[in-house]
C-alpha positions in Angstrom: 95.3 140.9 188.1 91.5 139.9 187.0 89.4 139.8 190.3 88.3 136.5 188.8 91.4 135.0 189.3 91.7 136.0 193.0 88.8 134.0 193.8 90.1 130.5 194.8 90.2 127.4 194.6 90.0 127.9 190.7 90.9 125.8 187.4 92.7 127.4 184.7 94.2 126.2 181.8 97.1 127.9 179.8 95.6 128.3 176.3 99.2 128.4 174.6 100.0 125.2 176.3 96.7 123.6 175.5 97.0 124.4 171.8 100.5 123.0 171.5 99.5 119.7 173.2 96.7 119.6 170.7 98.6 120.4 167.9 101.8 118.3 168.5 99.2 115.2 168.9 97.5 115.7 165.9 100.6 116.2 163.9 101.9 113.0 165.4 98.9 111.2 164.1 98.9 113.1 160.6 102.6 111.8 160.0 101.7 108.3 160.7 98.4 108.3 158.8 96.4 107.6 161.7 92.8 108.3 162.7 93.3 110.6 166.0 89.8 109.8 168.4 90.8 111.6 171.2 89.0 110.3 175.0 87.5 113.5 176.3 87.0 112.4 179.9 89.9 114.2 180.4 88.5 117.5 179.9 84.6 117.1 179.4 84.5 120.0 177.5 82.5 120.3 174.0 84.5 123.8 173.3 87.8 121.7 173.9 86.7 118.8 171.9 85.8 121.2 169.2 89.4 122.5 168.8 90.4 118.6 168.9 88.2 118.3 165.7 89.3 121.3 164.2 93.0 120.4 164.4 92.2 117.0 162.4 90.5 114.5 165.2 88.3 112.1 163.3 85.9 111.6 166.1 85.9 111.6 170.3 85.9 108.8 172.4 83.9 108.9 175.7 83.8 106.8 178.7 80.3 106.9 179.5 76.9 107.4 177.8 76.2 110.9 179.7 79.5 112.3 178.1 78.2 111.1 175.0 74.8 113.0 175.3 76.5 115.9 176.1 78.7 116.2 173.5 75.9 115.3 170.7 74.2 118.0 172.5 76.6 120.4 171.3 76.8 119.1 167.5 79.6 116.4 167.8 78.4 113.5 165.9 81.1 110.8 165.7 81.3 109.3 169.2 82.8 106.0 170.4 81.6 104.7 173.9 84.5 102.8 175.0 83.0 101.2 178.0 80.8 97.9 178.0 77.1 98.9 177.9 75.1 96.5 180.1 71.5 96.8 180.8 68.1 97.9 179.2 68.5 101.7 180.7 72.1 101.7 179.0 70.8 100.1 175.5 67.6 102.5 175.5 69.7 105.3 175.8 72.3 104.5 173.3 69.4 103.8 170.7 68.1 107.4 171.2 71.6 108.5 171.0 72.3 106.7 167.8 69.2 109.2 166.2 71.4 112.0 166.1 74.8 110.9 166.2 77.2 108.2 164.8 78.1 106.1 167.5 80.1 102.9 167.9 80.7 100.8 171.5 82.8 98.2 172.6 82.0 94.5 173.5 83.7 91.9 175.3 80.9 89.5 176.4 78.6 87.7 174.1 75.1 88.0 176.3 75.7 91.9 176.5 76.6 91.8 172.7 73.5 89.7 171.8 71.1 92.3 173.6 72.6 95.0 171.8 72.4 93.2 168.5 68.7 92.1 169.0 67.5 95.9 170.3 69.2 97.6 167.1 67.7 94.8 165.0 64.7 95.6 166.2 65.0 99.3 165.5 66.0 98.6 162.1 69.6 99.8 162.7 72.8 98.2 163.0 75.4 99.2 165.6 79.1 99.4 165.0 81.2 97.6 167.6 84.9 97.1 168.5 86.1 93.9 170.1 87.9 95.1 173.4 91.1 93.4 173.9 93.3 92.8 177.0 96.8 93.9 176.2 97.9 93.8 179.7 95.8 95.8 182.0 93.7 92.8 183.1 90.3 95.0 183.4 87.8 94.5 180.6 88.4 92.7 177.3 89.2 89.3 175.6 92.3 87.8 175.5 94.2 88.6 172.2 95.1 86.2 169.5 92.9 83.3 169.4 90.4 84.0 171.9 89.6 87.0 170.2 89.1 85.4 167.0 86.6 83.0 168.1 84.5 85.8 169.8 84.8 87.4 166.8 83.0 85.0 164.9 80.4 84.7 167.1 79.8 88.4 167.1 79.8 88.2 163.1 76.6 86.0 163.7 74.8 88.8 165.2 72.9 90.7 162.6 72.2 93.7 164.7 75.9 94.2 165.1 78.5 95.6 162.7 82.2 94.4 163.6 84.3 96.9 162.4 87.6 96.5 164.9 89.3 95.7 167.6 90.4 98.2 170.3 92.7 98.3 173.7 94.0 100.3 176.5 97.4 99.6 177.8 96.7 101.6 181.3 99.2 99.2 183.2 101.7 101.6 181.8 100.8 103.6 184.5 102.6 101.2 187.0 106.1 101.6 184.8 108.7 102.9 187.1 110.9 104.4 184.1 110.4 105.7 180.8 111.8 102.4 179.4 109.3 100.7 180.8 106.4 102.8 179.2 108.2 102.5 175.8 108.1 98.5 176.0 104.4 98.4 177.4 103.3 100.8 174.4 105.5 98.9 171.4 103.8 95.4 173.0 100.4 97.3 172.8 100.6 97.9 169.2 102.2 94.5 168.4 99.5 92.4 170.5 97.0 94.3 168.3 98.5 93.9 164.8 99.3 90.6 165.4 95.6 89.8 166.5 94.4 91.7 163.6 96.7 89.6 161.2 95.2 86.5 162.8 91.6 87.5 162.1 92.4 88.7 158.8 93.7 85.2 157.9 90.3 83.8 158.8 88.8 85.8 156.7 87.4 88.3 158.7 87.6 92.5 158.0 89.6 94.2 160.3 89.3 97.9 159.4 90.1 99.6 163.0 93.2 98.6 165.2 92.7 101.1 167.9 95.0 102.0 170.9 95.1 104.5 173.8 96.8 105.5 176.8 98.6 109.2 176.7 101.9 107.6 177.9 102.3 104.7 175.3 100.4 106.4 172.2 103.5 107.5 170.2 104.8 104.1 170.9 101.9 101.9 170.1 101.0 104.2 167.6 104.3 103.9 165.7 103.8 100.0 165.1 102.7 99.4 161.8 99.1 98.1 161.3 97.8 100.2 164.1 94.9 102.6 162.4 93.8 104.8 165.4 94.9 106.2 168.6 92.8 107.6 171.5 94.8 109.4 173.7 92.9 111.7 176.3 95.2 113.2 179.2 97.4 114.7 176.4 95.5 117.8 176.1 96.3 118.9 179.3 99.1 116.5 180.8 99.8 116.2 184.6 102.0 115.0 187.3 101.5 111.7 186.7 102.7 112.1 182.9 105.6 114.2 184.4 106.4 111.3 186.9 106.4 109.1 184.2 108.8 110.8 181.9 106.0 111.6 179.3 106.6 115.5 179.4 108.2 118.2 181.4 106.2 120.0 184.0 106.4 123.1 181.2 103.8 121.2 179.1 101.1 120.7 181.8 98.5 123.0 180.7 95.9 122.6 183.6 96.7 124.3 187.1 94.6 124.5 190.0 95.0 128.0 191.5 94.8 128.1 195.6 95.5 130.5 198.3 97.5 130.0 201.3 95.1 130.7 204.1 96.8 129.7 207.3 100.6 129.6 208.7 100.2 128.7 212.1 102.8 126.0 212.6 106.3 125.9 211.6 107.0 124.2 208.2 103.8 124.3 207.1 100.9 126.3 205.5 97.5 125.3 204.7 95.6 126.2 201.4 92.0 126.4 200.4 92.0 123.4 198.1 91.7 120.2 199.5 90.4 116.9 198.2 87.2 118.5 196.6 89.4 120.4 194.1 92.6 118.3 194.0 91.3 114.9 194.5 93.1 111.9 196.2 94.6 110.4 193.2 98.3 109.7 193.8 98.6 107.6 190.9 96.7 104.8 188.6 97.2 101.0 188.1 100.0 101.0 190.7 102.1 104.0 190.5 104.5 105.3 193.2 106.4 107.8 191.6 104.5 110.6 193.0 105.4 112.8 195.6 102.2 114.6 197.4 99.1 115.4 195.9 100.3 117.7 193.2 103.1 119.9 192.1 103.4 123.3 193.4 104.6 125.5 190.4 107.7 127.4 191.4 108.3 125.7 194.6 110.0 122.2 194.1 110.7 122.0 198.0 107.0 122.4 198.9 105.0 119.1 199.2 101.6 118.7 199.4 101.4 116.2 202.1 97.7 115.8 203.0 94.3 116.9 201.9 90.9 117.2 204.0 87.8 117.9 202.2 88.5 122.1 202.0 92.1 122.2 203.0 95.5 121.3 201.6 98.6 120.9 203.9 101.7 122.1 202.2 104.8 121.0 203.8 108.5 122.4 203.7 111.7 122.6 205.2 113.2 125.6 204.1 113.8 128.9 206.2 112.4 131.7 205.7 108.8 130.5 205.0 108.6 130.3 201.5 105.0 131.3 201.5 102.8 133.3 203.6 98.9 134.0 204.1 97.3 135.4 201.3 99.9 134.2 198.4 98.0 132.5 195.7 100.0 129.2 194.1 99.3 127.2 191.2 99.3 123.5 191.3 99.8 120.9 188.4 97.4 118.5 189.6 98.3 114.6 189.9 95.4 113.5 187.7 94.0 116.0 185.3 91.3 113.7 184.5 89.7 113.3 187.9 90.3 117.0 189.1 88.4 118.5 186.1 85.3 116.4 187.1 85.5 118.6 190.5 84.7 121.7 188.6 82.0 123.4 186.7 84.0 125.9 184.7 87.6 126.6 183.7 89.2 129.8 182.8 91.5 129.9 179.8 94.3 132.3 180.1 96.9 133.6 177.7 99.9 135.1 179.1 98.2 135.3 182.3 95.2 137.1 181.2 91.7 135.6 180.9 90.7 134.8 177.5 87.9 132.3 177.6 85.6 130.5 180.0 85.0 126.9 179.7 82.1 125.0 180.8 82.4 121.7 182.1 79.7 120.6 180.4 80.3 117.0 181.0 81.0 117.3 184.7 79.4 114.6 186.6 78.2 112.4 183.7 79.2 109.0 185.5 76.3 107.0 184.0 
């Protein structure tokens, strides 16, 4: 085995699984005549974003301007910043980014939208915007239906903005208890958006883009006639949360953290060299309680990662003899791939266990 694979903790991605996941989502979007705009906050890696674009993605989605700037630095030109941009510093950065990439963003607040309009108009530009709609998560977003129509009519008066569509993220699907609940939330996500778009068009407004997100719901919302764009992110790797929700089987999970057993002093427990700084403390977003521990130990379903300190992971088991010994290397499917990737600067791409590629996580730590 390559020496580099022995130096743990280490982030690795199985290239065959990665490519299957990218191809599968691209094929789904193509069959439904949807634009695929993957959210790169999951991998934060220009080389993987390029693979998604080469497979047919129309552009990318980012959460933060820092991610957008990194992607533009690597030649990616069609970027949606799906996050409210408020404050002079952010607007100035967006203006600079617009000089070298085709950018769009979301709005749900008239005051913030007015500032964007004034600054872009003064620079002789117009900024494409989508109205963010709350389809049930109750985070950001205007209420669907009449509230969105009223807001849109105000946005149309802002000469520095060009209203191109509507957007939502049904993140509340992560609190689902069953695959049936995920499916229902996804269908409703699509229906709410299509109904709102129809209301806007009936009032004479153009709505070119009807955009939905969320890996768990994408294949339900994306099947609602009238949806035009999907923005899944986690699908590129999948993770233990997606497994718990019934979205995929563990075999589809491409991302792993390799860790080594470094202590086995107490009965029923071993310690590994991956703690919260490697695996994160995420046990499920938006209310899920389906997870068992802090990740899935591949090949050891009865071993539970029960606790994490910064540099140590506590693995508990009831079996005898001891299933793991000091020196053993294990692979862990993380609970939440997105936050785990942000803990590392590089990940290795493996093909049949052999290192084939090294990926620089260039947007790692880009939180602004």
